[in-house]
C-alpha positions in Angstrom: 0.0 -0.1 -0.1 1.2 3.4 -0.8 0.4 6.3 1.5 1.3 9.8 0.1 2.0 12.3 2.7 1.8 15.4 0.5 1.4 19.2 1.1 2.9 22.6 0.3 6.5 22.8 0.7 7.3 23.8 4.4 4.2 22.3 6.2 6.1 19.5 7.9 6.1 16.3 5.8 9.8 15.5 6.0 10.0 16.4 9.4 6.9 14.2 10.5 8.0 11.3 8.6 11.6 11.3 10.3 9.9 10.7 13.6 10.9 7.5 15.0 7.5 6.5 15.9 7.3 5.0 12.2 10.3 3.0 12.9 8.7 0.4 15.0 6.0 -0.6 12.2 8.4 -1.4 9.5 7.1 1.1 7.0 9.3 2.1 4.0 9.6 5.7 3.9 10.9 7.3 0.8 10.9 10.6 -1.0 9.2 11.3 -4.3 12.6 12.5 -5.7 14.4 9.1 -4.6 11.7 7.3 -6.0 11.9 9.3 -9.3 15.7 8.9 -9.5 15.5 5.0 -8.8 12.7 4.6 -11.7 14.6 7.2 -14.1 12.0 9.5 -14.0 13.8 12.8 -13.0 15.8 15.1 -15.6 17.9 18.2 -15.1 20.7 18.9 -12.8 19.9 22.0 -11.0 16.3 22.2 -11.6 15.1 18.5 -11.1 12.0 17.9 -13.2 10.1 14.9 -11.9 7.8 13.3 -14.9 4.9 12.3 -12.3 3.1 10.4 -14.9 5.9 8.3 -16.0 6.8 7.6 -12.3 3.4 6.6 -11.5 3.4 4.1 -14.3 6.6 2.7 -12.8 5.7 2.5 -9.4 4.8 -1.3 -8.2 2.1 -1.9 -5.8 3.3 -3.8 -2.9 1.9 -5.7 0.4 4.1 -3.5 2.7 3.3 -0.1 3.5 5.3 2.6 1.8 5.1 6.3 3.1 5.7 8.5 0.4 7.1 12.0 1.1 6.7 14.8 -1.2 4.5 17.7 -2.4 4.0 15.8 -5.6 3.1 12.3 -4.1 -0.5 12.8 -4.5 0.0 12.5 -8.3 1.3 9.0 -8.1 -1.9 7.1 -7.5 -1.5 6.4 -3.8 -3.9 4.0 -1.9 -4.3 6.7 0.7 -3.4 10.5 0.4 -2.9 12.7 3.5 -2.4 16.2 2.8 -0.7 18.1 5.7 -1.6 21.8 6.2 0.0 24.8 7.9 -1.4 28.3 8.5 0.0 30.7 5.8 1.6 32.9 8.2 3.6 30.2 9.9 4.2 28.7 6.7 5.7 32.1 5.5 8.1 32.2 8.4 9.4 28.6 7.9 10.0 29.3 4.4 12.0 32.6 5.2 14.1 30.5 7.7 15.1 28.1 4.7 15.9 31.2 2.6 13.4 30.8 0.0 13.4 33.7 -2.5 10.5 36.1 -1.9 8.7 35.2 -5.0 8.8 31.5 -3.9 7.7 32.3 -0.6 4.7 34.2 -1.9 3.8 31.4 -4.4 4.0 28.7 -1.7 1.9 30.8 0.7 -0.7 31.6 -1.6 -0.9 27.9 -2.9 -1.6 27.0 0.7 -4.2 29.7 1.4 -6.1 28.5 -1.5 -6.0 24.8 -0.7 -4.1 24.1 -3.9 -2.5 20.7 -3.1 -5.7 19.8 -1.4 -7.8 20.3 -4.4 -5.2 18.5 -6.8 -5.3 15.5 -4.2 -9.1 15.2 -4.2 -9.3 15.6 -7.7 -6.9 12.7 -8.3 -7.5 10.4 -5.3 -10.5 8.7 -3.7 -9.0 8.2 -0.2 -8.1 11.8 0.9 -7.4 13.0 4.5 -6.5 16.6 5.7 -4.3 17.2 8.9 -3.7 20.9 10.2 -0.6 20.5 12.0 0.1 24.2 12.3 0.4 23.9 16.2 0.8 20.2 16.4 4.0 18.3 17.6 5.3 16.1 14.8 4.8 13.1 17.1 1.2 14.0 17.2 0.8 14.3 13.4 2.7 10.7 13.0 0.1 9.5 15.4 -2.7 10.6 13.4 -1.2 9.1 10.2 -0.8 5.8 12.1 -4.3 5.9 13.1 -5.4 6.6 9.4 -3.4 4.1 8.2 -4.9 1.5 10.4 -8.4 3.0 10.0 -8.6 3.8 13.9 -10.6 7.1 12.9 -14.1 8.1 12.5 -15.8 8.5 9.3 -15.6 12.2 9.2 -12.2 12.7 10.9 -9.8 14.5 8.9 -12.1 14.8 5.9 -10.9 17.3 3.2 -12.4 20.5 3.7 -11.9 20.9 7.4 -9.1 23.4 7.2 -10.0 27.0 5.9 -7.4 29.8 5.4 -9.9 32.2 3.6 -9.6 34.8 6.3 -5.8 35.0 5.5 -6.6 35.8 2.0 -9.1 38.4 3.0 -6.5 40.0 5.0 -4.5 40.7 1.6 -7.2 42.8 0.2 
């Protein structure tokens, strides 16, 4: 089973997946970029472009659980898609701390505010969940991911559409 952990750059995907909580379960954790390199679906040296259609066609289904880290992972036909969310103001600070260029910060903050990754994920996948981890410890987010995978959640828990950043957009105008 492939579980996509997706979201706008900076929402915490890699940090959550690095949590030792996953090590005891025997899950494979890999990034979209590593998978694309393995399957020859990446090009370029500086600006590394991933051919998601080619990569999706080359990924083998497996009995073990693979946690796929990356903001493009929702394009790879996962069995479960989990979209991590972060308040745009917090995301802006995180991206600035990473020395993102101002245009890239704005682009990603706007994408988060308008639910871009969530909308794409819902359009492409049947089982989509949404977690606002803005003020959540990575361990707690990891615990929720484990509960989603093991189906220890209620029918409406973490359903898409529970996170709304529209008030941030209204502040811009």
